[in-house]
PDB file of N, H, CA, C and O in Angstrom:
ATOM      1  N   MET A   1     115.227 122.987 144.665  1.00  0.00           N
ATOM      2  CA  MET A   1     116.459 122.397 145.118  1.00  0.00           C
ATOM      3  C   MET A   1     117.195 121.727 143.957  1.00  0.00           C
ATOM      4  O   MET A   1     118.422 121.790 143.879  1.00  0.00           O
ATOM      5  N   SER A   2     116.449 121.090 143.060  1.00  0.00           N
ATOM      6  H   SER A   2     115.452 121.040 143.123  1.00  0.00           H
ATOM      7  CA  SER A   2     117.105 120.409 141.939  1.00  0.00           C
ATOM      8  C   SER A   2     117.823 121.408 141.025  1.00  0.00           C
ATOM      9  O   SER A   2     118.813 121.051 140.386  1.00  0.00           O
ATOM     10  N   ARG A   3     117.351 122.621 140.957  1.00  0.00           N
ATOM     11  H   ARG A   3     116.547 122.911 141.477  1.00  0.00           H
ATOM     12  CA  ARG A   3     118.005 123.647 140.149  1.00  0.00           C
ATOM     13  C   ARG A   3     119.293 124.143 140.817  1.00  0.00           C
ATOM     14  O   ARG A   3     120.288 124.404 140.141  1.00  0.00           O
ATOM     15  N   ILE A   4     119.265 124.269 142.129  1.00  0.00           N
ATOM     16  H   ILE A   4     118.457 124.057 142.678  1.00  0.00           H
ATOM     17  CA  ILE A   4     120.429 124.760 142.867  1.00  0.00           C
ATOM     18  C   ILE A   4     121.596 123.788 142.775  1.00  0.00           C
ATOM     19  O   ILE A   4     122.734 124.221 142.595  1.00  0.00           O
ATOM     20  N   VAL A   5     121.349 122.485 142.894  1.00  0.00           N
ATOM     21  H   VAL A   5     120.424 122.133 143.040  1.00  0.00           H
ATOM     22  CA  VAL A   5     122.457 121.527 142.833  1.00  0.00           C
ATOM     23  C   VAL A   5     123.080 121.478 141.442  1.00  0.00           C
ATOM     24  O   VAL A   5     124.201 120.990 141.297  1.00  0.00           O
ATOM     25  N   ARG A   6     122.394 121.964 140.425  1.00  0.00           N
ATOM     26  H   ARG A   6     121.484 122.360 140.542  1.00  0.00           H
ATOM     27  CA  ARG A   6     122.932 121.950 139.071  1.00  0.00           C
ATOM     28  C   ARG A   6     123.665 123.241 138.692  1.00  0.00           C
ATOM     29  O   ARG A   6     124.057 123.413 137.538  1.00  0.00           O
ATOM     30  N   LEU A   7     123.848 124.139 139.649  1.00  0.00           N
ATOM     31  H   LEU A   7     123.530 123.999 140.586  1.00  0.00           H
ATOM     32  CA  LEU A   7     124.608 125.358 139.398  1.00  0.00           C
ATOM     33  C   LEU A   7     126.086 125.013 139.191  1.00  0.00           C
ATOM     34  O   LEU A   7     126.603 124.063 139.779  1.00  0.00           O
ATOM     35  N   THR A   8     126.741 125.789 138.357  1.00  0.00           N
ATOM     36  H   THR A   8     126.321 126.560 137.880  1.00  0.00           H
ATOM     37  CA  THR A   8     128.176 125.619 138.148  1.00  0.00           C
ATOM     38  C   THR A   8     128.908 126.841 138.692  1.00  0.00           C
ATOM     39  O   THR A   8     128.290 127.854 139.018  1.00  0.00           O
ATOM     40  N   VAL A   9     130.228 126.731 138.787  1.00  0.00           N
ATOM     41  H   VAL A   9     130.729 125.908 138.523  1.00  0.00           H
ATOM     42  CA  VAL A   9     130.999 127.879 139.259  1.00  0.00           C
ATOM     43  C   VAL A   9     130.872 129.045 138.288  1.00  0.00           C
ATOM     44  O   VAL A   9     131.104 130.192 138.668  1.00  0.00           O
ATOM     45  N   ASP A  10     130.507 128.768 137.044  1.00  0.00           N
ATOM     46  H   ASP A  10     130.318 127.836 136.735  1.00  0.00           H
ATOM     47  CA  ASP A  10     130.305 129.831 136.054  1.00  0.00           C
ATOM     48  C   ASP A  10     129.026 130.625 136.303  1.00  0.00           C
ATOM     49  O   ASP A  10     128.845 131.705 135.741  1.00  0.00           O
ATOM     50  N   ASP A  11     128.131 130.088 137.148  1.00  0.00           N
ATOM     51  H   ASP A  11     128.278 129.210 137.604  1.00  0.00           H
ATOM     52  CA  ASP A  11     126.904 130.800 137.505  1.00  0.00           C
ATOM     53  C   ASP A  11     127.135 131.821 138.612  1.00  0.00           C
ATOM     54  O   ASP A  11     126.240 132.601 138.939  1.00  0.00           O
ATOM     55  N   VAL A  12     128.328 131.816 139.186  1.00  0.00           N
ATOM     56  H   VAL A  12     129.054 131.182 138.920  1.00  0.00           H
ATOM     57  CA  VAL A  12     128.710 132.812 140.189  1.00  0.00           C
ATOM     58  C   VAL A  12     129.587 133.830 139.473  1.00  0.00           C
ATOM     59  O   VAL A  12     130.666 133.498 138.980  1.00  0.00           O
ATOM     60  N   ILE A  13     129.119 135.061 139.421  1.00  0.00           N
ATOM     61  H   ILE A  13     128.244 135.330 139.822  1.00  0.00           H
ATOM     62  CA  ILE A  13     129.795 136.108 138.659  1.00  0.00           C
ATOM     63  C   ILE A  13     130.336 137.143 139.629  1.00  0.00           C
ATOM     64  O   ILE A  13     129.613 137.665 140.479  1.00  0.00           O
ATOM     65  N   ARG A  14     131.602 137.424 139.486  1.00  0.00           N
ATOM     66  H   ARG A  14     132.189 137.001 138.796  1.00  0.00           H
ATOM     67  CA  ARG A  14     132.227 138.457 140.313  1.00  0.00           C
ATOM     68  C   ARG A  14     132.428 139.692 139.456  1.00  0.00           C
ATOM     69  O   ARG A  14     133.131 139.646 138.446  1.00  0.00           O
ATOM     70  N   ASP A  15     131.812 140.795 139.857  1.00  0.00           N
ATOM     71  H   ASP A  15     131.242 140.832 140.678  1.00  0.00           H
ATOM     72  CA  ASP A  15     131.899 142.064 139.130  1.00  0.00           C
ATOM     73  C   ASP A  15     132.419 143.118 140.092  1.00  0.00           C
ATOM     74  O   ASP A  15     131.644 143.820 140.741  1.00  0.00           O
ATOM     75  N   GLY A  16     133.739 143.222 140.175  1.00  0.00           N
ATOM     76  H   GLY A  16     134.369 142.652 139.647  1.00  0.00           H
ATOM     77  CA  GLY A  16     134.340 144.128 141.155  1.00  0.00           C
ATOM     78  C   GLY A  16     134.099 143.583 142.548  1.00  0.00           C
ATOM     79  O   GLY A  16     134.471 142.449 142.850  1.00  0.00           O
ATOM     80  N   ASP A  17     133.476 144.387 143.398  1.00  0.00           N
ATOM     81  H   ASP A  17     133.174 145.308 143.153  1.00  0.00           H
ATOM     82  CA  ASP A  17     133.159 143.957 144.760  1.00  0.00           C
ATOM     83  C   ASP A  17     131.803 143.257 144.846  1.00  0.00           C
ATOM     84  O   ASP A  17     131.434 142.750 145.905  1.00  0.00           O
ATOM     85  N   THR A  18     131.070 143.228 143.754  1.00  0.00           N
ATOM     86  H   THR A  18     131.370 143.640 142.893  1.00  0.00           H
ATOM     87  CA  THR A  18     129.738 142.631 143.729  1.00  0.00           C
ATOM     88  C   THR A  18     129.808 141.187 143.262  1.00  0.00           C
ATOM     89  O   THR A  18     130.531 140.861 142.320  1.00  0.00           O
ATOM     90  N   VAL A  19     129.046 140.320 143.934  1.00  0.00           N
ATOM     91  H   VAL A  19     128.459 140.585 144.699  1.00  0.00           H
ATOM     92  CA  VAL A  19     128.929 138.928 143.518  1.00  0.00           C
ATOM     93  C   VAL A  19     127.487 138.713 143.073  1.00  0.00           C
ATOM     94  O   VAL A  19     126.542 139.067 143.778  1.00  0.00           O
ATOM     95  N   LEU A  20     127.340 138.126 141.892  1.00  0.00           N
ATOM     96  H   LEU A  20     128.107 137.839 141.319  1.00  0.00           H
ATOM     97  CA  LEU A  20     126.017 137.845 141.327  1.00  0.00           C
ATOM     98  C   LEU A  20     125.859 136.344 141.163  1.00  0.00           C
ATOM     99  O   LEU A  20     126.833 135.635 140.910  1.00  0.00           O
ATOM    100  N   LEU A  21     124.635 135.861 141.306  1.00  0.00           N
ATOM    101  H   LEU A  21     123.844 136.438 141.511  1.00  0.00           H
ATOM    102  CA  LEU A  21     124.333 134.448 141.118  1.00  0.00           C
ATOM    103  C   LEU A  21     123.304 134.327 140.011  1.00  0.00           C
ATOM    104  O   LEU A  21     122.231 134.925 140.080  1.00  0.00           O
ATOM    105  N   ARG A  22     123.635 133.553 138.993  1.00  0.00           N
ATOM    106  H   ARG A  22     124.507 133.067 138.937  1.00  0.00           H
ATOM    107  CA  ARG A  22     122.756 133.399 137.839  1.00  0.00           C
ATOM    108  C   ARG A  22     121.738 132.288 138.119  1.00  0.00           C
ATOM    109  O   ARG A  22     121.985 131.110 137.861  1.00  0.00           O
ATOM    110  N   LEU A  23     120.595 132.700 138.651  1.00  0.00           N
ATOM    111  H   LEU A  23     120.394 133.656 138.861  1.00  0.00           H
ATOM    112  CA  LEU A  23     119.472 131.782 138.856  1.00  0.00           C
ATOM    113  C   LEU A  23     118.480 131.923 137.714  1.00  0.00           C
ATOM    114  O   LEU A  23     117.589 131.090 137.543  1.00  0.00           O
ATOM    115  N   GLY A  24     118.640 132.969 136.946  1.00  0.00           N
ATOM    116  H   GLY A  24     119.363 133.646 137.085  1.00  0.00           H
ATOM    117  CA  GLY A  24     117.804 133.307 135.800  1.00  0.00           C
ATOM    118  C   GLY A  24     118.435 134.533 135.175  1.00  0.00           C
ATOM    119  O   GLY A  24     119.585 134.859 135.470  1.00  0.00           O
ATOM    120  N   GLU A  25     117.714 135.202 134.333  1.00  0.00           N
ATOM    121  H   GLU A  25     116.780 134.937 134.093  1.00  0.00           H
ATOM    122  CA  GLU A  25     118.226 136.430 133.726  1.00  0.00           C
ATOM    123  C   GLU A  25     117.380 137.593 134.193  1.00  0.00           C
ATOM    124  O   GLU A  25     116.155 137.519 134.100  1.00  0.00           O
ATOM    125  N   PRO A  26     117.955 138.632 134.677  1.00  0.00           N
ATOM    126  CA  PRO A  26     119.380 138.857 134.891  1.00  0.00           C
ATOM    127  C   PRO A  26     119.856 138.152 136.154  1.00  0.00           C
ATOM    128  O   PRO A  26     119.046 137.692 136.959  1.00  0.00           O
ATOM    129  N   ALA A  27     121.167 138.068 136.323  1.00  0.00           N
ATOM    130  H   ALA A  27     121.825 138.442 135.668  1.00  0.00           H
ATOM    131  CA  ALA A  27     121.750 137.464 137.520  1.00  0.00           C
ATOM    132  C   ALA A  27     121.379 138.309 138.739  1.00  0.00           C
ATOM    133  O   ALA A  27     121.225 139.527 138.645  1.00  0.00           O
ATOM    134  N   SER A  28     121.239 137.636 139.886  1.00  0.00           N
ATOM    135  H   SER A  28     121.365 136.647 139.962  1.00  0.00           H
ATOM    136  CA  SER A  28     120.818 138.316 141.114  1.00  0.00           C
ATOM    137  C   SER A  28     122.017 138.655 141.987  1.00  0.00           C
ATOM    138  O   SER A  28     122.922 137.834 142.139  1.00  0.00           O
ATOM    139  N   PRO A  29     122.035 139.854 142.564  1.00  0.00           N
ATOM    140  CA  PRO A  29     123.115 140.198 143.486  1.00  0.00           C
ATOM    141  C   PRO A  29     123.001 139.362 144.761  1.00  0.00           C
ATOM    142  O   PRO A  29     121.903 139.061 145.229  1.00  0.00           O
ATOM    143  N   VAL A  30     124.151 138.998 145.308  1.00  0.00           N
ATOM    144  H   VAL A  30     125.043 139.243 144.928  1.00  0.00           H
ATOM    145  CA  VAL A  30     124.198 138.197 146.525  1.00  0.00           C
ATOM    146  C   VAL A  30     124.633 139.116 147.670  1.00  0.00           C
ATOM    147  O   VAL A  30     125.611 139.850 147.529  1.00  0.00           O
ATOM    148  N   PRO A  31     123.915 139.085 148.811  1.00  0.00           N
ATOM    149  CA  PRO A  31     124.321 139.921 149.944  1.00  0.00           C
ATOM    150  C   PRO A  31     125.751 139.598 150.384  1.00  0.00           C
ATOM    151  O   PRO A  31     126.192 138.454 150.280  1.00  0.00           O
ATOM    152  N   THR A  32     126.460 140.593 150.868  1.00  0.00           N
ATOM    153  H   THR A  32     126.102 141.522 150.952  1.00  0.00           H
ATOM    154  CA  THR A  32     127.879 140.468 151.208  1.00  0.00           C
ATOM    155  C   THR A  32     128.208 139.274 152.102  1.00  0.00           C
ATOM    156  O   THR A  32     129.143 138.540 151.783  1.00  0.00           O
ATOM    157  N   PRO A  33     127.489 139.038 153.207  1.00  0.00           N
ATOM    158  CA  PRO A  33     127.860 137.886 154.041  1.00  0.00           C
ATOM    159  C   PRO A  33     127.712 136.553 153.294  1.00  0.00           C
ATOM    160  O   PRO A  33     128.543 135.659 153.454  1.00  0.00           O
ATOM    161  N   VAL A  34     126.675 136.422 152.495  1.00  0.00           N
ATOM    162  H   VAL A  34     126.000 137.148 152.365  1.00  0.00           H
ATOM    163  CA  VAL A  34     126.456 135.188 151.728  1.00  0.00           C
ATOM    164  C   VAL A  34     127.482 135.086 150.602  1.00  0.00           C
ATOM    165  O   VAL A  34     127.951 133.991 150.290  1.00  0.00           O
ATOM    166  N   ALA A  35     127.828 136.203 149.998  1.00  0.00           N
ATOM    167  H   ALA A  35     127.447 137.092 150.252  1.00  0.00           H
ATOM    168  CA  ALA A  35     128.826 136.212 148.926  1.00  0.00           C
ATOM    169  C   ALA A  35     130.161 135.699 149.442  1.00  0.00           C
ATOM    170  O   ALA A  35     130.840 134.935 148.755  1.00  0.00           O
ATOM    171  N   ALA A  36     130.542 136.110 150.643  1.00  0.00           N
ATOM    172  H   ALA A  36     129.990 136.731 151.200  1.00  0.00           H
ATOM    173  CA  ALA A  36     131.803 135.645 151.226  1.00  0.00           C
ATOM    174  C   ALA A  36     131.779 134.131 151.425  1.00  0.00           C
ATOM    175  O   ALA A  36     132.768 133.453 151.146  1.00  0.00           O
ATOM    176  N   LEU A  37     130.662 133.602 151.903  1.00  0.00           N
ATOM    177  H   LEU A  37     129.859 134.153 152.129  1.00  0.00           H
ATOM    178  CA  LEU A  37     130.527 132.150 152.085  1.00  0.00           C
ATOM    179  C   LEU A  37     130.566 131.421 150.747  1.00  0.00           C
ATOM    180  O   LEU A  37     131.184 130.362 150.632  1.00  0.00           O
ATOM    181  N   LEU A  38     129.919 131.976 149.755  1.00  0.00           N
ATOM    182  H   LEU A  38     129.417 132.836 149.849  1.00  0.00           H
ATOM    183  CA  LEU A  38     129.876 131.369 148.428  1.00  0.00           C
ATOM    184  C   LEU A  38     131.267 131.317 147.803  1.00  0.00           C
ATOM    185  O   LEU A  38     131.658 130.292 147.245  1.00  0.00           O
ATOM    186  N   LEU A  39     132.006 132.401 147.892  1.00  0.00           N
ATOM    187  H   LEU A  39     131.688 133.234 148.345  1.00  0.00           H
ATOM    188  CA  LEU A  39     133.359 132.432 147.331  1.00  0.00           C
ATOM    189  C   LEU A  39     134.290 131.484 148.092  1.00  0.00           C
ATOM    190  O   LEU A  39     135.155 130.848 147.491  1.00  0.00           O
ATOM    191  N   GLU A  40     134.117 131.392 149.401  1.00  0.00           N
ATOM    192  H   GLU A  40     133.415 131.909 149.890  1.00  0.00           H
ATOM    193  CA  GLU A  40     134.913 130.449 150.204  1.00  0.00           C
ATOM    194  C   GLU A  40     134.589 129.014 149.801  1.00  0.00           C
ATOM    195  O   GLU A  40     135.482 128.173 149.702  1.00  0.00           O
ATOM    196  N   HIS A  41     133.313 128.742 149.572  1.00  0.00           N
ATOM    197  H   HIS A  41     132.588 129.426 149.653  1.00  0.00           H
ATOM    198  CA  HIS A  41     132.903 127.401 149.138  1.00  0.00           C
ATOM    199  C   HIS A  41     133.548 127.040 147.801  1.00  0.00           C
ATOM    200  O   HIS A  41     134.031 125.922 147.628  1.00  0.00           O
ATOM    201  N   ILE A  42     133.557 127.970 146.865  1.00  0.00           N
ATOM    202  H   ILE A  42     133.164 128.879 147.005  1.00  0.00           H
ATOM    203  CA  ILE A  42     134.157 127.716 145.552  1.00  0.00           C
ATOM    204  C   ILE A  42     135.643 127.407 145.695  1.00  0.00           C
ATOM    205  O   ILE A  42     136.170 126.523 145.019  1.00  0.00           O
ATOM    206  N   ALA A  43     136.301 128.126 146.561  1.00  0.00           N
ATOM    207  H   ALA A  43     135.873 128.844 147.110  1.00  0.00           H
ATOM    208  CA  ALA A  43     137.741 127.924 146.750  1.00  0.00           C
ATOM    209  C   ALA A  43     138.062 126.591 147.413  1.00  0.00           C
ATOM    210  O   ALA A  43     139.163 126.067 147.240  1.00  0.00           O
ATOM    211  N   ASN A  44     137.112 126.031 148.174  1.00  0.00           N
ATOM    212  H   ASN A  44     136.218 126.456 148.315  1.00  0.00           H
ATOM    213  CA  ASN A  44     137.360 124.808 148.941  1.00  0.00           C
ATOM    214  C   ASN A  44     136.263 123.765 148.752  1.00  0.00           C
ATOM    215  O   ASN A  44     135.800 123.166 149.722  1.00  0.00           O
ATOM    216  N   ARG A  45     135.849 123.550 147.511  1.00  0.00           N
ATOM    217  H   ARG A  45     136.225 124.037 146.723  1.00  0.00           H
ATOM    218  CA  ARG A  45     134.777 122.583 147.250  1.00  0.00           C
ATOM    219  C   ARG A  45     135.197 121.164 147.603  1.00  0.00           C
ATOM    220  O   ARG A  45     136.346 120.775 147.396  1.00  0.00           O
ATOM    221  N   ASP A  46     134.248 120.389 148.141  1.00  0.00           N
ATOM    222  H   ASP A  46     133.314 120.705 148.309  1.00  0.00           H
ATOM    223  CA  ASP A  46     134.483 118.979 148.465  1.00  0.00           C
ATOM    224  C   ASP A  46     134.551 118.152 147.194  1.00  0.00           C
ATOM    225  O   ASP A  46     134.091 118.581 146.136  1.00  0.00           O
ATOM    226  N   ASN A  47     135.119 116.976 147.305  1.00  0.00           N
ATOM    227  H   ASN A  47     135.492 116.627 148.164  1.00  0.00           H
ATOM    228  CA  ASN A  47     135.164 115.978 146.232  1.00  0.00           C
ATOM    229  C   ASN A  47     135.984 116.406 145.029  1.00  0.00           C
ATOM    230  O   ASN A  47     135.789 115.865 143.941  1.00  0.00           O
ATOM    231  N   MET A  48     136.888 117.351 145.182  1.00  0.00           N
ATOM    232  H   MET A  48     137.047 117.791 146.066  1.00  0.00           H
ATOM    233  CA  MET A  48     137.674 117.796 144.034  1.00  0.00           C
ATOM    234  C   MET A  48     138.958 116.970 143.844  1.00  0.00           C
ATOM    235  O   MET A  48     139.616 117.083 142.809  1.00  0.00           O
ATOM    236  N   ASN A  49     139.308 116.158 144.818  1.00  0.00           N
ATOM    237  H   ASN A  49     138.774 116.067 145.658  1.00  0.00           H
ATOM    238  CA  ASN A  49     140.528 115.366 144.713  1.00  0.00           C
ATOM    239  C   ASN A  49     140.278 113.942 144.242  1.00  0.00           C
ATOM    240  O   ASN A  49     141.222 113.162 144.113  1.00  0.00           O
ATOM    241  N   THR A  50     139.036 113.593 143.985  1.00  0.00           N
ATOM    242  H   THR A  50     138.269 114.226 144.089  1.00  0.00           H
ATOM    243  CA  THR A  50     138.753 112.242 143.520  1.00  0.00           C
ATOM    244  C   THR A  50     139.058 112.142 142.032  1.00  0.00           C
ATOM    245  O   THR A  50     139.050 113.144 141.316  1.00  0.00           O
ATOM    246  N   ALA A  51     139.323 110.944 141.585  1.00  0.00           N
ATOM    247  H   ALA A  51     139.329 110.131 142.166  1.00  0.00           H
ATOM    248  CA  ALA A  51     139.704 110.741 140.182  1.00  0.00           C
ATOM    249  C   ALA A  51     138.583 111.115 139.218  1.00  0.00           C
ATOM    250  O   ALA A  51     138.854 111.471 138.071  1.00  0.00           O
ATOM    251  N   THR A  52     137.329 111.040 139.663  1.00  0.00           N
ATOM    252  H   THR A  52     137.109 110.751 140.595  1.00  0.00           H
ATOM    253  CA  THR A  52     136.221 111.321 138.754  1.00  0.00           C
ATOM    254  C   THR A  52     135.862 112.793 138.660  1.00  0.00           C
ATOM    255  O   THR A  52     135.141 113.182 137.741  1.00  0.00           O
ATOM    256  N   ASN A  53     136.341 113.630 139.583  1.00  0.00           N
ATOM    257  H   ASN A  53     136.926 113.314 140.329  1.00  0.00           H
ATOM    258  CA  ASN A  53     135.905 115.021 139.603  1.00  0.00           C
ATOM    259  C   ASN A  53     137.008 116.082 139.636  1.00  0.00           C
ATOM    260  O   ASN A  53     136.724 117.196 140.076  1.00  0.00           O
ATOM    261  N   PRO A  54     138.211 115.826 139.216  1.00  0.00           N
ATOM    262  CA  PRO A  54     139.255 116.837 139.402  1.00  0.00           C
ATOM    263  C   PRO A  54     139.023 118.149 138.651  1.00  0.00           C
ATOM    264  O   PRO A  54     139.545 119.183 139.067  1.00  0.00           O
ATOM    265  N   ALA A  55     138.267 118.139 137.572  1.00  0.00           N
ATOM    266  H   ALA A  55     137.843 117.298 137.234  1.00  0.00           H
ATOM    267  CA  ALA A  55     138.029 119.361 136.803  1.00  0.00           C
ATOM    268  C   ALA A  55     136.546 119.742 136.780  1.00  0.00           C
ATOM    269  O   ALA A  55     136.101 120.457 135.882  1.00  0.00           O
ATOM    270  N   SER A  56     135.796 119.273 137.751  1.00  0.00           N
ATOM    271  H   SER A  56     136.157 118.692 138.480  1.00  0.00           H
ATOM    272  CA  SER A  56     134.358 119.513 137.788  1.00  0.00           C
ATOM    273  C   SER A  56     134.045 121.001 137.891  1.00  0.00           C
ATOM    274  O   SER A  56     134.681 121.725 138.657  1.00  0.00           O
ATOM    275  N   ARG A  57     133.063 121.451 137.118  1.00  0.00           N
ATOM    276  H   ARG A  57     132.546 120.863 136.496  1.00  0.00           H
ATOM    277  CA  ARG A  57     132.618 122.846 137.159  1.00  0.00           C
ATOM    278  C   ARG A  57     131.376 123.001 138.043  1.00  0.00           C
ATOM    279  O   ARG A  57     130.893 124.117 138.236  1.00  0.00           O
ATOM    280  N   TRP A  58     130.849 121.883 138.587  1.00  0.00           N
ATOM    281  H   TRP A  58     131.241 120.976 138.431  1.00  0.00           H
ATOM    282  CA  TRP A  58     129.668 121.953 139.440  1.00  0.00           C
ATOM    283  C   TRP A  58     129.977 122.766 140.686  1.00  0.00           C
ATOM    284  O   TRP A  58     131.058 122.633 141.258  1.00  0.00           O
ATOM    285  N   LEU A  59     129.049 123.599 141.110  1.00  0.00           N
ATOM    286  H   LEU A  59     128.171 123.707 140.645  1.00  0.00           H
ATOM    287  CA  LEU A  59     129.209 124.362 142.337  1.00  0.00           C
ATOM    288  C   LEU A  59     129.180 123.407 143.529  1.00  0.00           C
ATOM    289  O   LEU A  59     129.886 123.608 144.517  1.00  0.00           O
ATOM    290  N   PHE A  60     128.359 122.371 143.422  1.00  0.00           N
ATOM    291  H   PHE A  60     127.785 122.208 142.620  1.00  0.00           H
ATOM    292  CA  PHE A  60     128.280 121.343 144.450  1.00  0.00           C
ATOM    293  C   PHE A  60     128.586 119.994 143.795  1.00  0.00           C
ATOM    294  O   PHE A  60     127.667 119.239 143.477  1.00  0.00           O
ATOM    295  N   PRO A  61     129.882 119.684 143.589  1.00  0.00           N
ATOM    296  CA  PRO A  61     130.252 118.466 142.875  1.00  0.00           C
ATOM    297  C   PRO A  61     129.878 117.211 143.655  1.00  0.00           C
ATOM    298  O   PRO A  61     129.969 117.166 144.882  1.00  0.00           O
ATOM    299  N   GLY A  62     129.453 116.183 142.902  1.00  0.00           N
ATOM    300  H   GLY A  62     129.379 116.219 141.905  1.00  0.00           H
ATOM    301  CA  GLY A  62     129.097 114.918 143.524  1.00  0.00           C
ATOM    302  C   GLY A  62     130.278 113.958 143.496  1.00  0.00           C
ATOM    303  O   GLY A  62     131.389 114.317 143.106  1.00  0.00           O
ATOM    304  N   ARG A  63     130.010 112.752 143.914  1.00  0.00           N
ATOM    305  H   ARG A  63     129.108 112.461 144.232  1.00  0.00           H
ATOM    306  CA  ARG A  63     131.052 111.741 143.951  1.00  0.00           C
ATOM    307  C   ARG A  63     131.110 110.920 142.663  1.00  0.00           C
ATOM    308  O   ARG A  63     132.009 110.101 142.477  1.00  0.00           O
ATOM    309  N   ARG A  64     130.139 111.152 141.778  1.00  0.00           N
ATOM    310  H   ARG A  64     129.408 111.818 141.929  1.00  0.00           H
ATOM    311  CA  ARG A  64     130.103 110.441 140.497  1.00  0.00           C
ATOM    312  C   ARG A  64     130.441 111.402 139.373  1.00  0.00           C
ATOM    313  O   ARG A  64     130.017 112.557 139.385  1.00  0.00           O
ATOM    314  N   ALA A  65     131.193 110.929 138.415  1.00  0.00           N
ATOM    315  H   ALA A  65     131.536 109.990 138.405  1.00  0.00           H
ATOM    316  CA  ALA A  65     131.606 111.776 137.297  1.00  0.00           C
ATOM    317  C   ALA A  65     130.397 112.356 136.578  1.00  0.00           C
ATOM    318  O   ALA A  65     129.447 111.637 136.268  1.00  0.00           O
ATOM    319  N   GLY A  66     130.434 113.646 136.317  1.00  0.00           N
ATOM    320  H   GLY A  66     131.205 114.230 136.569  1.00  0.00           H
ATOM    321  CA  GLY A  66     129.381 114.314 135.564  1.00  0.00           C
ATOM    322  C   GLY A  66     128.107 114.568 136.351  1.00  0.00           C
ATOM    323  O   GLY A  66     127.110 115.004 135.777  1.00  0.00           O
ATOM    324  N   GLN A  67     128.118 114.305 137.650  1.00  0.00           N
ATOM    325  H   GLN A  67     128.929 113.951 138.116  1.00  0.00           H
ATOM    326  CA  GLN A  67     126.921 114.486 138.476  1.00  0.00           C
ATOM    327  C   GLN A  67     127.167 115.525 139.556  1.00  0.00           C
ATOM    328  O   GLN A  67     128.236 115.551 140.167  1.00  0.00           O
ATOM    329  N   PRO A  68     126.185 116.378 139.793  1.00  0.00           N
ATOM    330  CA  PRO A  68     126.328 117.347 140.887  1.00  0.00           C
ATOM    331  C   PRO A  68     126.128 116.647 142.241  1.00  0.00           C
ATOM    332  O   PRO A  68     126.209 117.291 143.287  1.00  0.00           O
TER     333      PRO A  68
END
């Protein structure tokens, strides 16, 4: 779990219609239903309007600056 919360949006790779998640090397393909949820999450991440996180690259941004 501690590894998952430290993922960034850069760990989600879109290659055409395929979505890959970099949990290690090589990146793992994500099943279509989960890929749709993941891309929706990236587009609408929580805590992005706070003063401490407006440019956060964390996939799951926290409420404290620099923290997932």
